[in-house]
KOLTI-969066 format. One record per residue (C-alpha): residue in three letters; x, y, z. Coordinates in steps of 0.02 Angstrom, whole numbers, plus 50000, padded with zeros to 5 digits. Layout:
residues N
<site aa="ALA" east="X" north="Y" up="Z"/>
...
***
This chain:
residues 439
<site aa="UNK" east="50542" north="50779" up="52686"/>
<site aa="UNK" east="50569" north="50639" up="52561"/>
<site aa="UNK" east="50569" north="50469" up="52642"/>
<site aa="UNK" east="50711" north="50348" up="52597"/>
<site aa="UNK" east="50602" north="50196" up="52626"/>
<site aa="UNK" east="50592" north="50099" up="52465"/>
<site aa="UNK" east="50428" north="50127" up="52380"/>
<site aa="UNK" east="50361" north="50188" up="52213"/>
<site aa="UNK" east="50403" north="50367" up="52256"/>
<site aa="UNK" east="50590" north="50326" up="52286"/>
<site aa="UNK" east="50589" north="50210" up="52136"/>
<site aa="UNK" east="50536" north="50350" up="52019"/>
<site aa="UNK" east="50654" north="50467" up="52104"/>
<site aa="UNK" east="50793" north="50352" up="52062"/>
<site aa="UNK" east="50741" north="50360" up="51879"/>
<site aa="UNK" east="50731" north="50548" up="51892"/>
<site aa="UNK" east="50908" north="50556" up="51957"/>
<site aa="UNK" east="50969" north="50449" up="51808"/>
<site aa="UNK" east="50882" north="50574" up="51690"/>
<site aa="UNK" east="50961" north="50718" up="51785"/>
<site aa="UNK" east="51139" north="50639" up="51774"/>
<site aa="UNK" east="51109" north="50595" up="51593"/>
<site aa="UNK" east="51060" north="50767" up="51547"/>
<site aa="UNK" east="51210" north="50838" up="51637"/>
<site aa="UNK" east="51326" north="50724" up="51542"/>
<site aa="UNK" east="51241" north="50775" up="51384"/>
<site aa="UNK" east="51275" north="50960" up="51422"/>
<site aa="UNK" east="51457" north="50924" up="51473"/>
<site aa="UNK" east="51516" north="50784" up="51352"/>
<site aa="UNK" east="51386" north="50795" up="51208"/>
<site aa="UNK" east="51292" north="50645" up="51141"/>
<site aa="UNK" east="51356" north="50471" up="51174"/>
<site aa="UNK" east="51463" north="50398" up="51042"/>
<site aa="UNK" east="51393" north="50242" up="50955"/>
<site aa="UNK" east="51481" north="50090" up="50892"/>
<site aa="UNK" east="51620" north="50093" up="51012"/>
<site aa="UNK" east="51622" north="49910" up="51057"/>
<site aa="UNK" east="51667" north="49783" up="50921"/>
<site aa="UNK" east="51682" north="49593" up="50917"/>
<site aa="UNK" east="51757" north="49507" up="51011"/>
<site aa="UNK" east="51756" north="49631" up="51161"/>
<site aa="UNK" east="51567" north="49663" up="51135"/>
<site aa="UNK" east="51538" north="49477" up="51165"/>
<site aa="UNK" east="51658" north="49470" up="51312"/>
<site aa="UNK" east="51574" north="49620" up="51394"/>
<site aa="UNK" east="51404" north="49547" up="51363"/>
<site aa="UNK" east="51449" north="49382" up="51443"/>
<site aa="UNK" east="51525" north="49467" up="51596"/>
<site aa="UNK" east="51372" north="49575" up="51607"/>
<site aa="UNK" east="51257" north="49426" up="51614"/>
<site aa="UNK" east="51368" north="49344" up="51744"/>
<site aa="UNK" east="51355" north="49501" up="51855"/>
<site aa="UNK" east="51166" north="49490" up="51842"/>
<site aa="UNK" east="51170" north="49312" up="51902"/>
<site aa="UNK" east="51284" north="49371" up="52046"/>
<site aa="UNK" east="51169" north="49511" up="52090"/>
<site aa="UNK" east="51019" north="49392" up="52100"/>
<site aa="UNK" east="51112" north="49266" up="52204"/>
<site aa="UNK" east="51157" north="49399" up="52333"/>
<site aa="UNK" east="50992" north="49491" up="52333"/>
<site aa="UNK" east="50927" north="49387" up="52475"/>
<site aa="UNK" east="51067" north="49452" up="52586"/>
<site aa="UNK" east="51079" north="49633" up="52531"/>
<site aa="UNK" east="50916" north="49726" up="52516"/>
<site aa="UNK" east="50983" north="49860" up="52401"/>
<site aa="UNK" east="51019" north="49727" up="52265"/>
<site aa="UNK" east="50832" north="49678" up="52276"/>
<site aa="UNK" east="50783" north="49852" up="52240"/>
<site aa="UNK" east="50870" north="49839" up="52072"/>
<site aa="UNK" east="50749" north="49715" up="52006"/>
<site aa="UNK" east="50590" north="49706" up="52105"/>
<site aa="UNK" east="50421" north="49759" up="52042"/>
<site aa="UNK" east="50438" north="49942" up="52091"/>
<site aa="UNK" east="50606" north="49950" up="51999"/>
<site aa="UNK" east="50534" north="49868" up="51841"/>
<site aa="UNK" east="50381" north="49974" up="51836"/>
<site aa="UNK" east="50470" north="50139" up="51867"/>
<site aa="UNK" east="50606" north="50109" up="51744"/>
<site aa="UNK" east="50481" north="50044" up="51608"/>
<site aa="UNK" east="50369" north="50198" up="51637"/>
<site aa="UNK" east="50508" north="50324" up="51622"/>
<site aa="UNK" east="50582" north="50233" up="51471"/>
<site aa="UNK" east="50410" north="50237" up="51388"/>
<site aa="UNK" east="50392" north="50422" up="51428"/>
<site aa="UNK" east="50562" north="50459" up="51346"/>
<site aa="UNK" east="50507" north="50361" up="51193"/>
<site aa="UNK" east="50343" north="50457" up="51179"/>
<site aa="UNK" east="50441" north="50621" up="51207"/>
<site aa="UNK" east="50552" north="50577" up="51059"/>
<site aa="UNK" east="50400" north="50553" up="50950"/>
<site aa="UNK" east="50351" north="50735" up="50977"/>
<site aa="UNK" east="50517" north="50801" up="50902"/>
<site aa="UNK" east="50599" north="50772" up="50738"/>
<site aa="UNK" east="50746" north="50661" up="50764"/>
<site aa="UNK" east="50870" north="50755" up="50656"/>
<site aa="UNK" east="51013" north="50780" up="50780"/>
<site aa="UNK" east="50985" north="50970" up="50782"/>
<site aa="UNK" east="51065" north="51054" up="50932"/>
<site aa="UNK" east="50975" north="51217" up="50925"/>
<site aa="UNK" east="50850" north="51259" up="51053"/>
<site aa="UNK" east="50811" north="51188" up="51218"/>
<site aa="UNK" east="50757" north="51021" up="51150"/>
<site aa="UNK" east="50916" north="51004" up="51045"/>
<site aa="UNK" east="51026" north="51048" up="51198"/>
<site aa="UNK" east="50939" north="50917" up="51303"/>
<site aa="UNK" east="50964" north="50786" up="51177"/>
<site aa="UNK" east="50780" north="50761" up="51137"/>
<site aa="UNK" east="50810" north="50776" up="50948"/>
<site aa="UNK" east="50934" north="50641" up="50955"/>
<site aa="UNK" east="50859" north="50526" up="51084"/>
<site aa="UNK" east="50953" north="50368" up="51037"/>
<site aa="UNK" east="51118" north="50456" up="51079"/>
<site aa="UNK" east="51051" north="50549" up="51230"/>
<site aa="UNK" east="51141" north="50498" up="51394"/>
<site aa="UNK" east="50976" north="50506" up="51493"/>
<site aa="UNK" east="50890" north="50384" up="51378"/>
<site aa="UNK" east="51040" north="50268" up="51380"/>
<site aa="UNK" east="51054" north="50266" up="51569"/>
<site aa="UNK" east="50867" north="50231" up="51590"/>
<site aa="UNK" east="50873" north="50100" up="51456"/>
<site aa="UNK" east="51020" north="50016" up="51544"/>
<site aa="UNK" east="50934" north="50017" up="51711"/>
<site aa="UNK" east="50780" north="49946" up="51640"/>
<site aa="UNK" east="50876" north="49809" up="51552"/>
<site aa="UNK" east="50971" north="49767" up="51707"/>
<site aa="UNK" east="50810" north="49759" up="51812"/>
<site aa="UNK" east="50727" north="49644" up="51674"/>
<site aa="UNK" east="50883" north="49539" up="51663"/>
<site aa="UNK" east="50897" north="49502" up="51851"/>
<site aa="UNK" east="50711" north="49468" up="51858"/>
<site aa="UNK" east="50731" north="49345" up="51706"/>
<site aa="UNK" east="50867" north="49256" up="51801"/>
<site aa="UNK" east="50753" north="49244" up="51953"/>
<site aa="UNK" east="50612" north="49170" up="51850"/>
<site aa="UNK" east="50720" north="49045" up="51762"/>
<site aa="UNK" east="50789" north="48990" up="51934"/>
<site aa="UNK" east="50615" north="48974" up="52002"/>
<site aa="UNK" east="50568" north="48848" up="51863"/>
<site aa="UNK" east="50695" north="48732" up="51931"/>
<site aa="UNK" east="50638" north="48752" up="52105"/>
<site aa="UNK" east="50451" north="48719" up="52082"/>
<site aa="UNK" east="50411" north="48589" up="52217"/>
<site aa="UNK" east="50247" north="48491" up="52232"/>
<site aa="UNK" east="50193" north="48602" up="52376"/>
<site aa="UNK" east="50201" north="48750" up="52260"/>
<site aa="UNK" east="50081" north="48667" up="52136"/>
<site aa="UNK" east="49896" north="48695" up="52149"/>
<site aa="UNK" east="49787" north="48590" up="52265"/>
<site aa="UNK" east="49798" north="48406" up="52261"/>
<site aa="UNK" east="49722" north="48325" up="52108"/>
<site aa="UNK" east="49751" north="48477" up="51998"/>
<site aa="UNK" east="49861" north="48466" up="51851"/>
<site aa="UNK" east="50027" north="48556" up="51865"/>
<site aa="UNK" east="50051" north="48582" up="51681"/>
<site aa="UNK" east="49955" north="48745" up="51662"/>
<site aa="UNK" east="50042" north="48810" up="51818"/>
<site aa="UNK" east="50217" north="48769" up="51748"/>
<site aa="UNK" east="50162" north="48841" up="51577"/>
<site aa="UNK" east="50114" north="49003" up="51657"/>
<site aa="UNK" east="50282" north="49023" up="51742"/>
<site aa="UNK" east="50378" north="48963" up="51589"/>
<site aa="UNK" east="50284" north="49086" up="51472"/>
<site aa="UNK" east="50320" north="49237" up="51585"/>
<site aa="UNK" east="50507" north="49182" up="51595"/>
<site aa="UNK" east="50512" north="49166" up="51399"/>
<site aa="UNK" east="50438" north="49341" up="51373"/>
<site aa="UNK" east="50547" north="49425" up="51499"/>
<site aa="UNK" east="50704" north="49332" up="51441"/>
<site aa="UNK" east="50665" north="49364" up="51256"/>
<site aa="UNK" east="50644" north="49548" up="51290"/>
<site aa="UNK" east="50802" north="49562" up="51388"/>
<site aa="UNK" east="50900" north="49470" up="51251"/>
<site aa="UNK" east="50831" north="49590" up="51119"/>
<site aa="UNK" east="50886" north="49743" up="51222"/>
<site aa="UNK" east="51053" north="49674" up="51269"/>
<site aa="UNK" east="51091" north="49622" up="51087"/>
<site aa="UNK" east="51044" north="49792" up="51025"/>
<site aa="UNK" east="51153" north="49879" up="51156"/>
<site aa="UNK" east="51310" north="49769" up="51151"/>
<site aa="UNK" east="51296" north="49731" up="50963"/>
<site aa="UNK" east="51275" north="49908" up="50901"/>
<site aa="UNK" east="51463" north="49924" up="50857"/>
<site aa="UNK" east="51462" north="49761" up="50755"/>
<site aa="UNK" east="51324" north="49817" up="50641"/>
<site aa="UNK" east="51381" north="49870" up="50468"/>
<site aa="UNK" east="51262" north="49972" up="50357"/>
<site aa="UNK" east="51313" north="50036" up="50183"/>
<site aa="UNK" east="51231" north="50085" up="50016"/>
<site aa="UNK" east="51280" north="50010" up="49848"/>
<site aa="UNK" east="51237" north="50094" up="49681"/>
<site aa="UNK" east="51211" north="49960" up="49548"/>
<site aa="UNK" east="51214" north="50008" up="49366"/>
<site aa="UNK" east="51135" north="49892" up="49249"/>
<site aa="UNK" east="51258" north="49771" up="49171"/>
<site aa="UNK" east="51400" north="49826" up="49277"/>
<site aa="UNK" east="51459" north="49714" up="49423"/>
<site aa="UNK" east="51489" north="49818" up="49585"/>
<site aa="UNK" east="51574" north="49759" up="49741"/>
<site aa="UNK" east="51605" north="49927" up="49828"/>
<site aa="UNK" east="51483" north="50016" up="49937"/>
<site aa="UNK" east="51469" north="50183" up="50035"/>
<site aa="UNK" east="51451" north="50192" up="50223"/>
<site aa="UNK" east="51346" north="50325" up="50316"/>
<site aa="UNK" east="51512" north="50418" up="50353"/>
<site aa="UNK" east="51548" north="50428" up="50165"/>
<site aa="UNK" east="51688" north="50297" up="50160"/>
<site aa="UNK" east="51703" north="50167" up="50020"/>
<site aa="UNK" east="51706" north="49992" up="50084"/>
<site aa="UNK" east="51727" north="49824" up="49998"/>
<site aa="UNK" east="51596" north="49687" up="50006"/>
<site aa="UNK" east="51624" north="49498" up="50007"/>
<site aa="UNK" east="51516" north="49482" up="49851"/>
<site aa="UNK" east="51475" north="49576" up="49695"/>
<site aa="UNK" east="51308" north="49631" up="49631"/>
<site aa="UNK" east="51260" north="49630" up="49444"/>
<site aa="UNK" east="51098" north="49725" up="49406"/>
<site aa="UNK" east="51012" north="49636" up="49262"/>
<site aa="UNK" east="50843" north="49726" up="49267"/>
<site aa="UNK" east="50756" north="49859" up="49362"/>
<site aa="UNK" east="50566" north="49881" up="49349"/>
<site aa="UNK" east="50431" north="49986" up="49435"/>
<site aa="UNK" east="50242" north="49955" up="49448"/>
<site aa="UNK" east="50159" north="50120" up="49468"/>
<site aa="UNK" east="49988" north="50178" up="49542"/>
<site aa="UNK" east="49873" north="50264" up="49417"/>
<site aa="UNK" east="49921" north="50445" up="49380"/>
<site aa="UNK" east="49835" north="50582" up="49482"/>
<site aa="UNK" east="49772" north="50745" up="49411"/>
<site aa="UNK" east="49758" north="50902" up="49521"/>
<site aa="UNK" east="49709" north="51081" up="49501"/>
<site aa="UNK" east="49852" north="51193" up="49525"/>
<site aa="UNK" east="49862" north="51377" up="49570"/>
<site aa="UNK" east="49999" north="51431" up="49453"/>
<site aa="UNK" east="50037" north="51588" up="49556"/>
<site aa="UNK" east="50061" north="51508" up="49727"/>
<site aa="UNK" east="50102" north="51332" up="49666"/>
<site aa="UNK" east="49971" north="51247" up="49783"/>
<site aa="UNK" east="49873" north="51094" up="49730"/>
<site aa="UNK" east="49691" north="51054" up="49761"/>
<site aa="UNK" east="49654" north="50925" up="49897"/>
<site aa="UNK" east="49544" north="50828" up="49779"/>
<site aa="UNK" east="49614" north="50741" up="49625"/>
<site aa="UNK" east="49562" north="50634" up="49480"/>
<site aa="UNK" east="49632" north="50456" up="49478"/>
<site aa="UNK" east="49648" north="50419" up="49299"/>
<site aa="UNK" east="49661" north="50234" up="49310"/>
<site aa="UNK" east="49547" north="50198" up="49158"/>
<site aa="UNK" east="49453" north="50289" up="49025"/>
<site aa="UNK" east="49287" north="50368" up="49087"/>
<site aa="UNK" east="49352" north="50417" up="49260"/>
<site aa="UNK" east="49265" north="50571" up="49326"/>
<site aa="UNK" east="49275" north="50687" up="49477"/>
<site aa="UNK" east="49228" north="50866" up="49527"/>
<site aa="UNK" east="49359" north="50990" up="49592"/>
<site aa="UNK" east="49330" north="51177" up="49631"/>
<site aa="UNK" east="49170" north="51185" up="49535"/>
<site aa="UNK" east="49240" north="51093" up="49382"/>
<site aa="UNK" east="49190" north="50923" up="49324"/>
<site aa="UNK" east="49338" north="50822" up="49247"/>
<site aa="UNK" east="49330" north="50663" up="49148"/>
<site aa="UNK" east="49467" north="50555" up="49074"/>
<site aa="UNK" east="49418" north="50531" up="48890"/>
<site aa="UNK" east="49580" north="50439" up="48845"/>
<site aa="UNK" east="49717" north="50365" up="48956"/>
<site aa="UNK" east="49885" north="50310" up="48885"/>
<site aa="UNK" east="50004" north="50221" up="49008"/>
<site aa="UNK" east="50152" north="50245" up="48895"/>
<site aa="UNK" east="50152" north="50389" up="48770"/>
<site aa="UNK" east="50252" north="50523" up="48690"/>
<site aa="UNK" east="50228" north="50679" up="48590"/>
<site aa="UNK" east="50324" north="50709" up="48424"/>
<site aa="UNK" east="50396" north="50882" up="48398"/>
<site aa="UNK" east="50266" north="50999" up="48328"/>
<site aa="UNK" east="50123" north="50886" up="48370"/>
<site aa="UNK" east="49993" north="50932" up="48500"/>
<site aa="UNK" east="49935" north="50756" up="48527"/>
<site aa="UNK" east="50011" north="50611" up="48624"/>
<site aa="UNK" east="50025" north="50441" up="48547"/>
<site aa="UNK" east="50054" north="50266" up="48623"/>
<site aa="UNK" east="50237" north="50215" up="48616"/>
<site aa="UNK" east="50354" north="50100" up="48704"/>
<site aa="UNK" east="50510" north="50205" up="48713"/>
<site aa="UNK" east="50636" north="50255" up="48843"/>
<site aa="UNK" east="50562" north="50401" up="48931"/>
<site aa="UNK" east="50381" north="50369" up="48879"/>
<site aa="UNK" east="50254" north="50448" up="49004"/>
<site aa="UNK" east="50077" north="50425" up="49059"/>
<site aa="UNK" east="49959" north="50546" up="48967"/>
<site aa="UNK" east="49771" north="50585" up="48990"/>
<site aa="UNK" east="49657" north="50679" up="48880"/>
<site aa="UNK" east="49547" north="50776" up="48995"/>
<site aa="UNK" east="49379" north="50858" up="48967"/>
<site aa="UNK" east="49330" north="50992" up="49096"/>
<site aa="UNK" east="49166" north="51086" up="49118"/>
<site aa="UNK" east="49132" north="51228" up="49239"/>
<site aa="UNK" east="48965" north="51192" up="49327"/>
<site aa="UNK" east="48933" north="51376" up="49357"/>
<site aa="UNK" east="48983" north="51461" up="49194"/>
<site aa="UNK" east="48958" north="51316" up="49082"/>
<site aa="UNK" east="49128" north="51344" up="49006"/>
<site aa="UNK" east="49216" north="51186" up="48940"/>
<site aa="UNK" east="49396" north="51149" up="48903"/>
<site aa="UNK" east="49496" north="50995" up="48843"/>
<site aa="UNK" east="49674" north="50941" up="48812"/>
<site aa="UNK" east="49813" north="50827" up="48856"/>
<site aa="UNK" east="49893" north="50818" up="49026"/>
<site aa="UNK" east="50057" north="50732" up="49064"/>
<site aa="UNK" east="50188" north="50735" up="49198"/>
<site aa="UNK" east="50333" north="50728" up="49076"/>
<site aa="UNK" east="50501" north="50639" up="49091"/>
<site aa="UNK" east="50685" north="50669" up="49057"/>
<site aa="UNK" east="50644" north="50661" up="48867"/>
<site aa="UNK" east="50467" north="50726" up="48846"/>
<site aa="UNK" east="50412" north="50895" up="48920"/>
<site aa="UNK" east="50261" north="50904" up="49040"/>
<site aa="UNK" east="50096" north="50973" up="48981"/>
<site aa="UNK" east="49948" north="51047" up="49078"/>
<site aa="UNK" east="49770" north="51100" up="49036"/>
<site aa="UNK" east="49742" north="51287" up="49065"/>
<site aa="UNK" east="49580" north="51328" up="49154"/>
<site aa="UNK" east="49600" north="51518" up="49156"/>
<site aa="UNK" east="49619" north="51630" up="49310"/>
<site aa="UNK" east="49795" north="51568" up="49346"/>
<site aa="UNK" east="49740" north="51388" up="49365"/>
<site aa="UNK" east="49783" north="51230" up="49274"/>
<site aa="UNK" east="49759" north="51043" up="49275"/>
<site aa="UNK" east="49923" north="50957" up="49308"/>
<site aa="UNK" east="49988" north="50780" up="49331"/>
<site aa="UNK" east="50097" north="50727" up="49475"/>
<site aa="UNK" east="50231" north="50591" up="49443"/>
<site aa="UNK" east="50143" north="50424" up="49472"/>
<site aa="UNK" east="50188" north="50345" up="49644"/>
<site aa="UNK" east="50280" north="50182" up="49645"/>
<site aa="UNK" east="50176" north="50036" up="49693"/>
<site aa="UNK" east="50322" north="49916" up="49688"/>
<site aa="UNK" east="50499" north="49919" up="49623"/>
<site aa="UNK" east="50606" north="49768" up="49589"/>
<site aa="UNK" east="50782" north="49730" up="49556"/>
<site aa="UNK" east="50836" north="49574" up="49473"/>
<site aa="UNK" east="51017" north="49545" up="49517"/>
<site aa="UNK" east="51151" north="49409" up="49511"/>
<site aa="UNK" east="51253" north="49392" up="49671"/>
<site aa="UNK" east="51428" north="49320" up="49655"/>
<site aa="UNK" east="51524" north="49262" up="49816"/>
<site aa="UNK" east="51704" north="49248" up="49844"/>
<site aa="UNK" east="51702" north="49068" up="49795"/>
<site aa="UNK" east="51638" north="49118" up="49621"/>
<site aa="UNK" east="51462" north="49044" up="49637"/>
<site aa="UNK" east="51318" north="49144" up="49563"/>
<site aa="UNK" east="51145" north="49161" up="49625"/>
<site aa="UNK" east="51002" north="49250" up="49541"/>
<site aa="UNK" east="50884" north="49341" up="49664"/>
<site aa="UNK" east="50740" north="49468" up="49658"/>
<site aa="UNK" east="50759" north="49613" up="49779"/>
<site aa="UNK" east="50607" north="49725" up="49823"/>
<site aa="UNK" east="50551" north="49830" up="49969"/>
<site aa="UNK" east="50521" north="49723" up="50119"/>
<site aa="UNK" east="50588" north="49568" up="50033"/>
<site aa="UNK" east="50780" north="49576" up="50054"/>
<site aa="UNK" east="50903" north="49452" up="49979"/>
<site aa="UNK" east="51023" north="49362" up="50095"/>
<site aa="UNK" east="51206" north="49329" up="50053"/>
<site aa="UNK" east="51296" north="49246" up="50200"/>
<site aa="UNK" east="51278" north="49356" up="50350"/>
<site aa="UNK" east="51230" north="49506" up="50238"/>
<site aa="UNK" east="51052" north="49560" up="50199"/>
<site aa="UNK" east="51022" north="49670" up="50040"/>
<site aa="UNK" east="50875" north="49784" up="50041"/>
<site aa="UNK" east="50794" north="49884" up="49902"/>
<site aa="UNK" east="50827" north="50066" up="49944"/>
<site aa="UNK" east="50800" north="50177" up="49795"/>
<site aa="UNK" east="50828" north="50215" up="49608"/>
<site aa="UNK" east="50852" north="50354" up="49487"/>
<site aa="UNK" east="50695" north="50456" up="49518"/>
<site aa="UNK" east="50732" north="50571" up="49374"/>
<site aa="UNK" east="50711" north="50427" up="49251"/>
<site aa="UNK" east="50574" north="50342" up="49349"/>
<site aa="UNK" east="50525" north="50174" up="49273"/>
<site aa="UNK" east="50660" north="50192" up="49147"/>
<site aa="UNK" east="50795" north="50196" up="49281"/>
<site aa="UNK" east="50952" north="50086" up="49245"/>
<site aa="UNK" east="51012" north="50122" up="49419"/>
<site aa="UNK" east="50961" north="50033" up="49579"/>
<site aa="UNK" east="51015" north="50089" up="49762"/>
<site aa="UNK" east="51033" north="49940" up="49877"/>
<site aa="UNK" east="51062" north="49942" up="50060"/>
<site aa="UNK" east="51183" north="49807" up="50125"/>
<site aa="UNK" east="51170" north="49768" up="50308"/>
<site aa="UNK" east="51274" north="49649" up="50410"/>
<site aa="UNK" east="51220" north="49617" up="50591"/>
<site aa="UNK" east="51311" north="49469" up="50679"/>
<site aa="UNK" east="51180" north="49481" up="50818"/>
<site aa="UNK" east="51033" north="49461" up="50703"/>
<site aa="UNK" east="51016" north="49277" up="50741"/>
<site aa="UNK" east="51016" north="49306" up="50929"/>
<site aa="UNK" east="50878" north="49442" up="50906"/>
<site aa="UNK" east="50782" north="49331" up="50796"/>
<site aa="UNK" east="50789" north="49183" up="50923"/>
<site aa="UNK" east="50736" north="49303" up="51059"/>
<site aa="UNK" east="50585" north="49361" up="50958"/>
<site aa="UNK" east="50532" north="49180" up="50930"/>
<site aa="UNK" east="50548" north="49158" up="51121"/>
<site aa="UNK" east="50434" north="49306" up="51155"/>
<site aa="UNK" east="50310" north="49237" up="51026"/>
<site aa="UNK" east="50312" north="49070" up="51102"/>
<site aa="UNK" east="50289" north="49142" up="51277"/>
<site aa="UNK" east="50144" north="49242" up="51218"/>
<site aa="UNK" east="50059" north="49088" up="51131"/>
<site aa="UNK" east="50087" north="48982" up="51290"/>
<site aa="UNK" east="50016" north="49122" up="51398"/>
<site aa="UNK" east="49863" north="49138" up="51296"/>
<site aa="UNK" east="49831" north="48949" up="51294"/>
<site aa="UNK" east="49839" north="48927" up="51483"/>
<site aa="UNK" east="49760" north="49101" up="51523"/>
<site aa="UNK" east="49591" north="49025" up="51562"/>
<site aa="UNK" east="49647" north="48866" up="51638"/>
<site aa="UNK" east="49626" north="48933" up="51813"/>
<site aa="UNK" east="49442" north="48971" up="51781"/>
<site aa="UNK" east="49413" north="48796" up="51723"/>
<site aa="UNK" east="49473" north="48725" up="51892"/>
<site aa="UNK" east="49332" north="48799" up="51999"/>
<site aa="UNK" east="49368" north="48813" up="52185"/>
<site aa="UNK" east="49558" north="48797" up="52163"/>
<site aa="UNK" east="49680" north="48929" up="52204"/>
<site aa="UNK" east="49851" north="48940" up="52124"/>
<site aa="UNK" east="49991" north="48999" up="52234"/>
<site aa="UNK" east="50063" north="49167" up="52178"/>
<site aa="UNK" east="50222" north="49161" up="52079"/>
<site aa="UNK" east="50352" north="49271" up="52161"/>
<site aa="UNK" east="50503" north="49238" up="52043"/>
<site aa="UNK" east="50624" north="49264" up="52188"/>
<site aa="UNK" east="50688" north="49161" up="52340"/>
<site aa="UNK" east="50516" north="49132" up="52423"/>
<site aa="UNK" east="50490" north="49316" up="52462"/>
<site aa="UNK" east="50329" north="49398" up="52393"/>
<site aa="UNK" east="50370" north="49541" up="52280"/>
<site aa="UNK" east="50280" north="49638" up="52149"/>
<site aa="UNK" east="50321" north="49612" up="51963"/>
<site aa="UNK" east="50287" north="49673" up="51792"/>
***
């Protein structure tokens, strides 16, 4: 018989019931719809939610069941189950497929699964009330709660402040992500060189206007050295080893053959009727490598040009016999950059460089480098940009700085208790004077 006494068993049982309820909802109603709340109702609901958390904390000393929403057992159990669901989602491809048991349970679309949302909301609520308790405790620190007489109270207060900052920061990040999901706008803009563009395409396939225009002036790609593989022409498989032809003289051994790059051209082309590649700077120019190959067993040697080809020049390979050949893969992009001019509604122009992990900012919008015309490669005159507007970004950014500050403060004062030998620090409960476990 299961005891109803509040302990870790009943705490995890509560989380299991939330998962069961969420799974049932997923079977009956399907995945949860995202982006329902929009400003200003998202902000109104968030403010009222925080107000209810404060009310729940203020009455938790009178009603025991309110304390079970945010004590240590509730925080640990909800965090553990939430972590389990996150790890479970990592074992399955998140493609939204509904086939199979994993698809019907919502595991393949964890962010929209009711079980995940309910557990996340429970953890966020527990963490939010606990953060309120810790903030309130900072204002109630009395001299009697400070360590023994003569000891400095600064490390003691810093420890409490750092814990409150970390918990509050994590709560703000979760709350902003949940209540602000409907206010986030994400769309893709395809910029053609020399053509101003002010329309973008949403994930739902709808065209939407932007409060600015983008003029692509130049697109460029820095590529890694070309890689040469031995390919089985019958099965299409490539060798695991490869020759990185970064410079003349590069050598390697693959499947009993020794390969060396006798000539390396970064930009080359082959004229009609000519077997050789020559260096040229022309649209569609390709990397080309003159390869010498020698079989270590038979002593057979072969040589010839190898190139990946482009939308203008055909690819070429070195035949090794027995259905095998040396081929070149398209060079991988090391860095691609879009030089654009942004024009706002006020008519002001601003020249910016956009590359991966280095977005441009235009008001409340952030513009990320997303893609290009892969068929033309480095000669692409098209750049695909992702435009994102998140009104809650500033709130999340401030919360992340709060978490960082709390972590730094905690590390600074972590060893302060050891420096004060023979002195004992009173345990911090974070509630109304009642000892309770925490996270």
